[in-house]
C-alpha positions in Angstrom: 74.9 106.6 150.4 74.6 103.1 149.2 76.2 103.8 145.6 79.6 104.9 147.9 79.0 102.0 150.5 78.5 99.4 147.9 81.1 101.0 145.3 84.4 99.5 147.1 85.4 102.5 148.8 85.0 101.3 152.5 84.7 97.5 152.1 86.3 95.1 149.3 83.7 94.1 146.7 85.5 91.1 146.5 84.5 90.3 150.2 80.6 91.3 149.5 78.4 88.3 148.7 77.8 87.2 145.3 74.2 89.2 144.7 76.3 92.2 145.8 78.9 92.0 143.3 76.4 91.5 140.7 74.7 94.8 141.7 78.2 97.0 141.7 78.5 96.0 138.1 75.8 98.7 137.7 77.1 101.3 139.9 79.0 104.0 138.2 80.9 105.0 141.6 82.2 101.3 141.3 84.4 102.5 138.1 85.2 106.2 139.6 86.6 104.3 142.4 88.9 102.1 140.4 90.1 104.7 138.6 91.4 106.8 141.4 92.5 104.0 143.2 94.8 103.2 139.8 95.4 106.4 139.3 97.1 107.2 142.8 98.5 103.5 143.8 99.7 102.4 140.6 100.5 105.3 138.5 98.6 103.9 135.9 98.2 105.5 132.4 95.3 106.2 130.0 95.7 103.3 128.7 95.5 101.2 131.9 92.0 103.3 132.7 90.6 103.3 129.4 88.0 100.5 129.9 86.3 102.1 133.1 86.4 105.3 131.3 84.6 103.9 128.7 81.8 102.3 131.0 81.6 105.3 132.9 80.8 107.4 129.6 78.5 104.5 128.4 76.6 104.8 131.7 76.7 108.5 131.3 74.9 108.7 127.9 72.3 105.6 128.9 71.3 107.5 132.0 71.3 111.2 130.5 69.4 109.9 127.7 66.7 107.9 129.9 66.3 111.3 132.0 65.6 113.5 129.0 63.1 111.0 127.5 61.2 110.5 131.0 60.9 114.5 131.4 59.4 115.0 128.2 56.2 116.9 128.7 53.1 114.7 128.4 49.7 116.6 127.3 
């Protein structure tokens, strides 16, 4: 729930305190919400949303790799 609240869906990220804005840089929901807004409201093309998709893709690879490494069975 905190990711949705800090993702900028209900409140503007610009109106958050500076420390909260820094935390949202590591929130993948923020980038997804930005993509949805750009597509729906601005009719953006793939070139316009490519930066956000790249960030989401990098986060997916990093978090999934981290999860696999932590899940390894230990003796």
